[in-house]
C-alpha positions as CSV (number, residue, x, y, z in Angstrom):
1,K,42.6,43.0,36.6
2,A,40.5,46.1,36.5
3,S,41.3,46.8,40.2
4,Q,45.1,46.5,39.5
5,E,44.8,49.0,36.6
6,D,42.9,51.5,38.9
7,D,45.6,51.2,41.6
8,R,48.3,51.8,39.0
9,M,46.5,54.9,37.8
10,E,46.0,56.3,41.3
11,A,49.7,55.8,42.1
12,K,50.8,57.5,39.0
13,L,48.5,60.6,39.7
14,E,49.9,60.8,43.3
15,E,53.5,60.7,42.0
16,M,52.8,63.6,39.6
17,E,51.1,65.9,42.2
18,G,53.0,69.1,42.8
19,R,55.4,68.6,39.9
20,P,55.7,71.3,37.2
21,K,53.6,70.8,34.0
22,E,56.7,70.8,31.8
23,E,58.3,68.0,33.8
24,I,55.0,66.0,33.7
25,D,54.8,66.3,29.9
26,I,58.3,65.1,29.5
27,A,57.8,62.2,31.9
28,E,54.6,61.2,30.1
29,A,56.4,61.3,26.7
30,L,59.3,59.2,27.9
31,G,57.1,56.7,29.7
32,A,54.5,56.3,27.0
33,D,54.3,53.0,25.1
34,I,55.8,53.1,21.6
35,V,53.1,52.2,19.0
36,E,54.2,51.3,15.5
37,V,52.2,53.0,12.8
38,S,52.4,52.1,9.1
39,L,52.8,54.7,6.4
40,D,49.3,54.0,5.1
41,E,47.9,54.9,8.5
42,L,49.8,58.2,8.7
43,T,49.0,59.3,5.1
44,K,46.2,57.7,3.1
45,V,47.8,56.1,0.0
46,H,45.6,55.6,-3.1
47,E,47.2,52.9,-5.3
48,I,46.2,52.6,-8.9
49,Y,45.1,49.0,-8.4
50,Q,44.3,46.7,-5.5
51,D,45.5,43.2,-5.0
52,H,43.4,40.6,-7.0
53,E,41.8,43.4,-9.0
54,P,41.1,42.5,-12.7
55,V,42.9,44.7,-15.3
56,N,43.6,44.8,-19.0
57,Y,47.2,43.9,-19.9
58,W,48.8,45.0,-23.2
59,S,51.2,42.2,-24.3
60,A,54.1,43.9,-26.2
61,T,55.2,40.4,-27.4
62,H,51.9,39.5,-28.9
63,E,50.7,43.1,-29.6
64,M,47.3,42.4,-28.2
65,L,45.2,43.0,-25.1
66,I,44.9,40.2,-22.6
67,Q,42.9,39.9,-19.4
68,A,44.9,39.8,-16.1
69,F,44.7,40.2,-12.3
70,I,46.8,42.2,-10.0
71,S,49.0,40.2,-7.6
72,G,50.2,42.2,-4.6
73,R,51.0,45.9,-4.2
74,A,52.9,48.3,-6.4
75,T,56.7,48.4,-6.6
76,L,59.2,50.7,-8.2
77,D,61.5,49.6,-11.1
78,E,65.0,50.8,-11.9
79,H,63.5,53.8,-13.7
80,N,61.4,54.7,-10.6
81,E,58.2,53.8,-12.4
82,L,55.3,52.1,-10.7
83,C,54.9,48.4,-11.5
84,Y,52.7,45.5,-10.5
85,D,53.0,41.8,-10.7
86,V,50.1,40.4,-12.7
87,L,48.5,37.0,-13.4
88,V,47.8,36.9,-17.2
89,G,45.2,35.1,-19.2
90,P,42.8,32.3,-18.2
91,R,45.7,30.2,-17.1
92,K,47.0,33.1,-14.9
93,Q,50.6,33.0,-15.9
94,R,52.7,35.3,-13.7
95,R,54.4,38.4,-15.1
96,E,56.6,40.4,-12.7
97,Q,57.1,44.2,-12.5
98,V,54.8,45.1,-15.3
99,S,54.7,48.9,-16.0
100,C,51.5,50.7,-15.2
101,R,51.7,52.0,-18.8
102,L,51.0,48.4,-20.0
103,L,48.0,48.1,-17.7
104,S,44.5,49.7,-17.8
105,P,41.3,49.3,-15.7
106,A,39.2,46.3,-16.6
107,F,36.1,46.7,-18.8
108,T,33.0,47.2,-16.8
109,D,29.4,46.2,-17.6
110,G,27.7,48.9,-19.7
111,E,31.0,50.5,-20.8
112,P,31.3,51.8,-24.4
113,I,33.8,49.8,-26.4
114,F,35.0,49.0,-29.9
115,Y,35.3,45.5,-31.2
116,E,37.2,44.3,-34.2
117,E,35.4,42.3,-36.9
118,G,36.8,40.6,-40.0
119,D,40.4,40.3,-41.2
120,G,42.6,41.9,-43.8
121,K,40.8,44.4,-46.1
122,K,37.5,43.4,-44.5
123,R,38.7,44.3,-41.0
124,R,36.6,47.0,-39.3
125,W,35.9,48.4,-35.8
126,R,32.3,48.4,-34.6
127,K,30.8,50.4,-31.8
128,A,29.3,48.3,-28.9
129,I,28.6,48.2,-25.2
130,A,30.4,45.7,-23.0
131,K,27.8,43.5,-21.3
132,E,30.0,41.0,-19.4
133,V,33.6,39.9,-19.3
134,V,33.9,36.1,-19.1
135,H,37.4,35.6,-17.7
136,A,37.2,31.8,-17.8
137,K,36.8,31.9,-21.6
138,G,38.8,35.0,-22.3
139,V,35.9,36.7,-24.1
140,V,33.8,39.9,-23.7
141,Q,30.1,39.6,-24.3
142,V,29.2,42.7,-26.4
143,Q,26.0,44.4,-27.5
144,E,26.1,46.2,-30.8
145,I,24.7,49.7,-31.1
146,E,23.8,52.0,-34.0
147,D,24.0,55.8,-34.2
148,V,20.6,57.4,-34.4
149,D,19.5,60.9,-35.1
150,V,17.6,62.0,-32.0
151,T,17.0,65.5,-33.4
152,G,14.5,64.1,-35.9
153,D,11.0,62.7,-35.4
154,L,10.9,61.6,-31.7
155,E,7.7,59.7,-32.5
156,S,9.8,57.3,-34.5
157,A,9.5,53.8,-33.0
158,N,13.2,53.1,-32.9
159,V,14.2,56.5,-31.5
160,S,11.5,56.6,-28.9
161,S,12.3,53.1,-27.9
162,A,16.0,54.1,-27.5
163,L,15.1,57.2,-25.5
164,S,12.8,55.2,-23.2
165,R,15.9,53.2,-22.3
166,G,17.8,56.4,-21.4
167,I,20.2,56.0,-24.4
168,S,20.6,59.5,-26.0
169,G,22.0,59.2,-29.4
170,Y,22.4,55.4,-29.6
171,L,20.2,52.5,-30.4
172,F,20.9,48.8,-29.4
173,Q,20.7,46.6,-32.5
174,G,17.7,44.4,-32.2
175,S,15.7,46.8,-30.1
176,G,12.5,48.4,-31.4
177,D,8.8,48.1,-30.7
178,S,9.1,44.5,-29.6
179,D,10.3,43.4,-26.1
180,E,12.9,41.2,-27.8
181,P,16.2,41.7,-26.0
182,A,19.1,43.2,-28.1
183,K,21.4,40.7,-29.6
184,T,24.8,40.0,-28.0
185,K,27.8,38.1,-29.1
186,D,31.0,36.8,-27.6
187,V,34.2,38.5,-28.8
188,P,37.8,37.4,-28.0
189,F,39.3,39.7,-25.5
190,S,42.2,40.6,-27.9
191,R,39.6,42.1,-30.3
192,V,38.1,44.6,-27.9
193,C,39.3,48.0,-26.9
194,R,38.0,50.9,-24.8
195,R,36.0,53.6,-26.6
196,Y,36.3,57.2,-25.4
197,V,33.1,59.3,-25.8
198,K,33.2,63.1,-25.8
199,D,31.4,64.7,-22.9
200,R,31.3,61.4,-21.0
201,T,32.3,61.3,-17.3
202,V,35.4,59.2,-16.5
203,L,37.8,58.7,-13.6
204,V,41.4,59.9,-13.9
205,Y,44.2,58.6,-11.7
206,T,45.8,61.8,-10.3
207,G,48.4,60.3,-8.0
208,M,48.8,58.4,-4.7
209,D,47.6,61.4,-2.6
210,K,44.2,61.8,-4.3
211,G,43.7,58.6,-6.3
212,W,40.9,58.4,-8.9
213,Q,39.1,61.7,-9.6
214,P,36.1,62.5,-11.9
215,A,36.6,64.4,-15.2
216,I,34.7,65.1,-18.5
217,I,36.2,63.9,-21.8
218,Q,36.7,67.0,-24.0
219,Q,38.8,65.8,-26.9
220,V,39.9,62.4,-28.2
221,E,43.1,62.1,-30.2
222,E,42.6,60.5,-33.6
223,S,45.1,59.6,-36.3
224,S,44.5,60.3,-40.0
225,E,43.8,56.6,-40.5
226,F,41.9,56.0,-37.3
227,S,42.3,52.8,-35.4
228,P,41.0,52.8,-31.8
229,P,44.1,51.2,-30.2
230,E,46.1,54.1,-31.5
231,V,44.4,56.5,-29.1
232,T,46.9,57.0,-26.3
233,M,46.0,60.5,-25.1
234,V,42.6,62.1,-24.2
235,Q,41.9,65.7,-23.1
236,V,39.8,65.9,-20.0
237,Q,38.2,68.6,-17.9
238,P,38.6,67.8,-14.1
239,L,35.3,68.3,-12.2
240,S,37.5,70.0,-9.5
241,G,37.6,73.1,-11.7
242,D,41.3,72.7,-12.7
243,D,42.4,73.5,-16.3
244,P,41.9,70.9,-19.0
245,V,44.8,68.4,-19.3
246,F,45.8,65.6,-21.6
247,V,45.9,62.2,-19.9
248,Q,47.3,58.9,-21.0
249,T,44.5,56.5,-21.6
250,C,46.1,53.9,-19.3
251,F,45.2,56.2,-16.4
252,L,41.5,56.5,-17.4
253,Q,38.6,54.3,-16.3
254,N,34.9,54.1,-16.7
255,T,32.7,55.4,-13.8
256,K,30.5,53.0,-12.0
257,D,27.4,55.2,-11.9
258,D,27.4,56.4,-15.5
259,L,27.1,53.3,-17.7
260,I,25.3,54.8,-20.7
261,P,27.2,56.8,-23.4
262,I,26.1,60.4,-23.7
């Protein structure tokens, strides 16, 4: 087979000898094999989510956050808005053409969150760190934290213990002089929401050409009667040097390499 290919190449070279370069270029172009190339190969497309990727899904019907998984690639609806099919909840019920504005990146281990405690007048939001998402049970394992004053006596047992863990300004409940691990609890997925920390590094989705890009949170929108789920816009400073911009929270996600709140 190799000998036949060599013979074909020699015959082609002999045929082209003495012909003008322009004629040879045209002949080569017309005689070349046609190769099909996909759009993704011509221009790198950065989708918001990948097939099978876990996400957070906001159910407008139940007015609550539910775990979900992406099914397939993005499509456009009648309003020319990006949508995904998703498999919702532990039973993975299919929802088609869900707007990206109802989806957000899944919680990651070590990410700052709020979780809801109590009901009615006793209802309150507590600060915590997401330790693990247990998809089979529909719960998030959380680790509570307390605000501490790191500007005071750094010899304080609790503060020095917190700093030794690399946690500036926060202290895990249950941590101190002892080696006892901080306490964790399982919280239903619907009672957890993302917490945006000023000066923290996040990733911002900037479009299909550039995808997710790093930025610093500069300002968090709050209502007069603050409830974490009401936060829909966050001002960020792109690390690229561009001017600060307000970004919808559905297009923000935690960075993999910065798991501790600052």
